[in-house]
Each structure stands twice: as structure tokens, then as C-alpha cells.
N, C-alpha and C positions, 0 to 999 in steps of 0.2 A: 412572444411578449409575455408578461406576467398580467392574468387578466382581472378583472372585481372582483369574481369569486374567489380568487386565490388571495387579495389583497384584503377582502373582509377576514376571511378564515386567518390569516395574518395577522391582523389587528387581535382578532380574539385570543389567538394564541400566547401574543405579547399581553394582553393582560393577565389571564391568567397565570401565565408564567410571574409578573410582577406581582398579585394578589400573593402567589405562593412564596414572596419571597424571596425567592433565588438569586436577585441580583436588586441589593438592596437601595443601592447608590449609583452613578454614572461615574464611571471611570474610564480615563482615556490609558490608550496603549502608546508605545512610544513613535515618533514619526517615522516610517519607511518600515516599520512592522508589515509583513506580508500577509495577506487576508486569500486562501486559495482553495480551489477543487479540484480534485484527481479524477484520473481514470487511467486506465493500464490498455495498451495494446491490445491482447489476448481477449480480454474483456468485453470491449467494447469495438473494436476494427470490425470483425467478421472477416469469416474466409481466410485463416490465417492455416493454410492448408501444409504448408512448410514444417510446422511446428512441431514439436513432441506432444504436446498435450490434445492435438490437432488426431493424433494417431489414438491416443488413449480414450478420447471420448469416445473414439466409433470403432475400436476394436470389437471383440468380447472373448471372455466378461469384461465389463466397464464396472468400474464403480461409481462414473459421471450419471447423475440424474437423467441427463441430456447432454444434445451437443450443441458446441456456442454456434455453427451456424452462421449466419447472417450477424449476430449479436445487435449491437445497435449502431449497424451499417456507418461508424464513424470513420472507417477508411475513407466514403464518401463524404461525410457529413461534418468533418472535423471544422470545416469552417461556422458549420450552427454551432456547434460545441463551444467553441472559441466567443461567438457571437452572446452566446447564453453567460458563457461565465461574466464577459465585460455586462450585461444589462443587470447579472446579477449584483452589482456592486464590487464584485473581487478585483483584485490586481494580481492576481497569479495563476498560474493554471499549471499544474502537474502532469506529465506525460511520462510513457514509457515508448522507447525505439524496439522494434521487433526485431531481434538479431537473426530470426527464421527467413525475414522476409529481406535483409541487407547482405546475408550472406546464405542464400537458399542450399546451395552446397560448398563443399573446405574449398576454401579458397576462390570462388567464383562469388566477385560484387557486384551487387546491383547500384547502380549511379540513380536507376528510375528511383527506388525508395530510398537512398540516400537524400534523392531531391525530395522525396515526398514529405519525410521527416524537416528538413530544411523550409521547406514551406509552413510546416506550423510554428517552427519558431519564429520566421519571419511574421506568420499572422498574430503571432500572442506581441510583436512587438509593436506594429502595426496598431493594435487596440490598446497598447499601454499596460501589458500583462508581463510578469516578468515570466518566462520559461524555467519549471522546474522540471528538467529532463534527468527520467530513470534511465539508465544503461541496459540494465536488464532487470525486466519485469516477472520473474519465472525463467519462461519460457524461452525453449532454446531450440536452434536448429534438429531435424529429427535427425538428420546423420551426425550431431553430434550427441544426442544421446544413444545413438545403436551402434559407438563405438564407447558407449560405456559413463558419458554423461562429465558430472563432476566426481565419479569415481576414476577416473583416467588421469595419470600420470602427467598428462600435458594438457590438462584441462584449465588453468591457469594460464598458462601462454597461449592458448587459442582465443582465450576471452580477451586478456590484453590485446593482442592484434585484432581484435574486433574494436575496441575501445580506441585503440589508435586511429584506425579506418574511419569510424565513425566520427570520431572527435576532428580530424582534421576538415572533415567537411560541414560539420556542424556547430565546432564548439565557439565560434567567435560570438554569435547569438544568445547561450545559453548563459540564464541566471544562476542556476545553481545546478549541481548535477550531483547522484547519486550514481553510484556502478551498480550496487544489487539491492533488490528488493528484497529485506527481511531475511537474508542467508540462514539466520536462526529457526525458520519455519518448523523444517524437518524435526530438527529436536526438542522443540516443543509440541509438536502435532505426535510422536513418539508418546508421550506423555497423557496426552488428553484426550484418543480417538480410543474406541473400545477396539478389540483384540480383534474382532472379526471387519474389522476397516481393516487394520494390517494383511490380513488373510487375501482378502479382495483385492485389496493393492496388489498384494504379491503375484498373483494369477494374473492380473491384468498386464502387470507389467513382462510377465511371461509369453502372453500373449502378444503384448509390442513386438518384442525380441524375435518373437517365429515369424511375424510381419516380415520382419526386416533382414527377415535370414542373419541373425545374429546373437550370439550366447547373453548377452547381456545388454538391455536396455532401462539406461537412468535417467530419468525426466527433472527437469529443475526444479518441480514440486513434487514429485514423486519417488520416493528412495526406500527403498528395504532397509529392516531398522539394523541389518549387521554392515550397511554401508554407511551409516552415518557417520562417522566418525572420519573416515579415510575422507567424504564429500565435505566435511565441517573444515579440516586440513586446507582442502584444496580453494575452497573457498575463501578463508582466509587470504592466502595466498593469490587466486584471483582477485580481491577487492584491492588489494596494496599492486599488483601489479597494472588494473586497472586505471587504478589511482592515479603511479608514475605514467602511465599511457597519456592520459588525458592531461596531465600537469606539464607534460612534455610538450604539448601542442600548445594551451595556454594557462600559464602559471599561475594568473594573477585569479582562475575560475574557480567557486568554491568547489571543492571535491568532499562528499561523505559516504554513509551508507547507512541504509534505515533498517530499523531493526522491531521485532515487534515485542512490545515488552507488556506487563501484566502489571496492573499497581498490586503487585505481592504482598500480603499481612500476615504475620504471625497469628495462630489462634492457640491461647493454653501453652505448658511447659513442653517443651524439648520440641518446638515447629522446627518440619523442614524448610520453613521459609530460606531463609538463609543459603541451606547446600542446594535448594532448589532453581535460587538466582544462581549460583555458579556455573549449575547446570546448564539453564538454558541461554545464559547472555554470558556468561565469566568469559569463555575466549574472547569473544567479541570486543568485550569494554573491553580488554588489551590491546586490540588491532586496530582500535580507531582513536584510539590517545593522540595518532598524529595528524589525525584527519583538521579539515576546517570548521566540521561541524559534525551532531549527528542527527539522524533522521530517529525521531521517537513513532513509533506507531502503536496506540493504545484503545482498545476498544473494551474493556471489562476489569474487575476486579476479581482476586483469587485469593482464597483463607486458606491458609497451608497448616494441618494442624501434625500433630506428633507422626500418623501415619497416611500424611500425603494430604491432596486437595481434599477440600471440605467441598459439602454443600453451599449455596449461595445461602444467605438467613432467612428466615420464614417472612413471608410479606416483601419481599426484593423485587423491584422493576427487572426483570428476564428480558433479554434478547430474544433471536429466532430459536439458538442454537442453546438456550437454557444457561447462558453467563449473565454474568449480576450488570446492570447497567446503574453502575456510582457516579455522580459527577465530577468529586474528586480524584479520581481515578486517574485522568491523564494526566495532571499536576503533582501527582504523587509519583508516577512514572518518570516523569520528566526530573522532577527533583533527585530522585535516586542516579537515574543516564547523568545528571552533570556532575552529579559526590563523586561516581565510579569512573569520570573519565577526565572531567574537567576540560570540555570541551563546549563551544556552544551549540544549542539544541534548535533545530528545526522540526514543530509537528507536522508532520511528512504524511500523516492518516490520524485520522480520529472521527470513529461516528458511530451509528449502531443501525443491527440488521432487524428490520421490524414493519410489520404490516400499518403500525400504527404509528403512522407520523407525528402526531401528539407528543409522544416519546421524545421522538427528536427533537421537534420544536424545543421542549423543555430540555433537555441535554445540553444543549448548544451553550444557551447564555449562562447555564450556571457551570457548568465545564471552564467556561471561559473565565467566569470570576475568579474561580480559583485558578486558575493558570497565572492570571494577573495579581495574584497573591502570591505566588512564586517567584514569578519576574521580581515585584516588591523586594523581596528576601535576596535579590540578588540573581537571581537564575537568569541567565544570558540566552531569551528564547528569539530567533529573529523572525519567526513568522508561525502561522496556524494555517494548515491545508487539510479541509472535509475531505473524508471519503464516505461517499461518490460524488462526482456530479450529475450522474446519472444512476439508474437502476441498471444494471448490465450483467454479464453472465459470469456467476461467482461459483467458479471452480466445480468439486463435484455437486453443489448444490445447484446449480446451471441457475436459471432465469427468478428461482423462487429467493433467494435472498435478496431483500429490496434494504438497500443501503444507499441511497441517490437522492439527494435533493432534488430532482425530480426525476417524474417516471417517463418512462418510455411506451408507446406504443409497438406491439410485436410485429404490427403489419405496416401502418404505415411509416414507423419510428418516429412521429410526431413525441416532441420534447416539453414536457405539461409541469413546470416550478409546482412545488408542496409548500403548503404553509410556514415549513419550517426554509426555505429557500428565501422567503422574505424575511424572517425572523434575521437568520446570518447574513444577507445583504445588508440590511440594516445597519448592524453591529460592524461590518465591514466598511460602508460608506462612510458612518460618522467615527471611524475607529475609536470607538469607547463602546462600553456597557450600559 
């Protein structure tokens, strides 16, 4: 439950936000607008031992700051998580299927694991929550990565086969489906991460290949730079084949893909902004034009000058990674995504990594006010899903990345809502700012 201390803190944060003028007037959202929170299997479930990333976390050398281990124990506590979503006042829950659990060895399907995810879908429906299901949130089976991952020529076919099997078991209860989570992330990371990261990743992947007695190990979210073009080609094919596989099982199920998108802004003459947009998103913005929706995932604004990425403005609010926290960022990314594709938008992730929940508490209403303006201008937005429901395992950052609306005790796994959760919940309950 949300305790008295959290309610008091929430009221104070709301008052501060109002005083700052972030939300000048009460404005309603359309009936049926989705209000949700998100998690991803590997990041919350724990003990995902057949996953490519589990191996990468535990080989030597590794670039992961710590292993995922039990994570948030959501494999056991999924009902607790669903109850939490409901208590916060939200009406949808985005979660992912874990391909490594469902197909732990090539061609070996676990009915028990399919039933596990079916229970989560049914648990959402029983609580009045719309299940938004990601069929693959980065992690692939270890056997898939050990045969080359998304570099392999038949990777799209193998993924489509998984989508077909999972859809036949689960699709009847799903509200929205995304095939892949941020399949453009490797292209983005290639530009934003330092050279020493690339060298460390290469050594880690080589260690994983040795552990699997294979010549190449390519993970769902760890790819050598020279493989990115091949991986992108196969991911596009995988998305399209996966979408068709899901649609063949249930034609009326809305299917899309989610993309990682900055709010890219040009600075000065000769800005590289447009070229970078083509590089980071271009192929995907073409690929999704036949989809039912596009999932937009935005966390920060990026300024592009003639020579590349510029630092955030002096005095800007920064997230834990040093990126700029900028309230209009989400709406700007949504506007661009719709203009480039013509398809409806579902915000499948938005949030901020920070130890200071006051930043999150101020960001949510301010960003939603800008999103509402975009909707007033005719941008079709189906809903807003915040990342994340709970603090979780944030990949190479381990458990230091705090993006949750709720904190998690690392020993007891107790979930505790932060003040920002109360602010967001109040907006969702009233369907208005």
C-alpha cells in the first residue's frame, strides 16, 4: 500500500510542481487513453540462466558492473507487481516474454513457461489492466547467441517461429504487442558510448564465445560494431516476420515495434541532426509504416552541431548518465516519429534514471502537458507507459540505475512507492493533468 509518508511527500511534490507553473491548467486526456508502467523480464524476474545476457554478466572479463542474480524476484512476485500497478491507479502493464525461458534449447518448448506468461496476461485482465506484451526485450536464448545471434542469416526465421509459438499460447488476451524492444539501440550505443566500452564489449563477447565453444557470440543487446549493419537488416526482417506470425494467429491484435528515440535538435549552421536521424532511426521509420502503431521510447534531448553531439546546456537538469532531462523531449520525439511514419504512437517508455525522485516527480506532469499539446495538434497517441514500475537491473549499470516509480529492497524484495508514483497515479486516475 501507499503509506502516509508517501502521501505527504506526494502532496508536497504536487504543490511544488504547481507552484513552478509546470502544469498551468487542468486538461483531460481522451477516453480510453492508456496509463501504464513497464518492466522487462530479464531486468525484474531473476535467475534467467539460459539467457545470453546471464552469461555475459558472469564471464571474465565483463563490462557488467554486477550480475542480475535474483533481480527483483518478479518471476515469483508477478502478482505483487500487478497489484502494485492497480493500486497506483494505472490501467495497463507492459511486460516482456523471455524467449530463453520459453525455448531454452533450439526446438525445445516449455509449456510451463508459456503458461507462466499466460497467467500474467490473465492476471492483468482480472485486475482490469490492459496487457502490453513485448515478445523480445533484448535477451535471446544462449543457444541463439552462440550460433551468431541476429548476425545469423536464419535469425529472423527463428524469431518468427518463436512469435508464432508464443502467440498461439498467449495472444487471445493481449491488448497490444510489440515484436522487439528498441532494435535500433545498437546503432545508438555505437555513437554515444566511449571507445573503451567498445573494446570491453569485444573482449566480453570473445569470452562468451569461448565459454560456449563457438566462433562467434552475439547477444541481443551486445553486438560488435562491424556486425551492426547485418544485425539491423536481420532485425528488420525479424520484426516483419514476427509481426506476420502474430497477426496470423490473431489478426485484430495491434502489433508494432518500439524504438529508442532522442529529442534531436539542431544547433548552429551545418548541424548533423538530420543525418543522425537517418542513421539512428531511418531504416526503422520506413519498416514500421505498415504497423498498427509505433512505440516511442524517449529519455532525453540531444543537441547536434556541425561536428557531432554537443554537451547539455549549462545549468540543465541531468540524469544519472549525464543526459539532459528536458520536459518537452517526449512530445518532440513523438511529433517527429508520427510525421516520419504516419502511424499512431504509443509511448512505451519514458522516465529518468536518478537517485533524486523530485526530478521524476517534476518531469512526469511537465512532459505529459507537452504530450497533450501534441495530441491537441492532431498527433494520435494511444497511451503513456512509464519506465519503470520498479527499480530494477539496468544492464551494465546493474542495480545502480534508479528508474522506478517504486523502490525495491534488495533483500526482502519489498516494493515501496516513491512520491513520483503518487503524482503519476493521480494523473492516471483522473485521466487529466
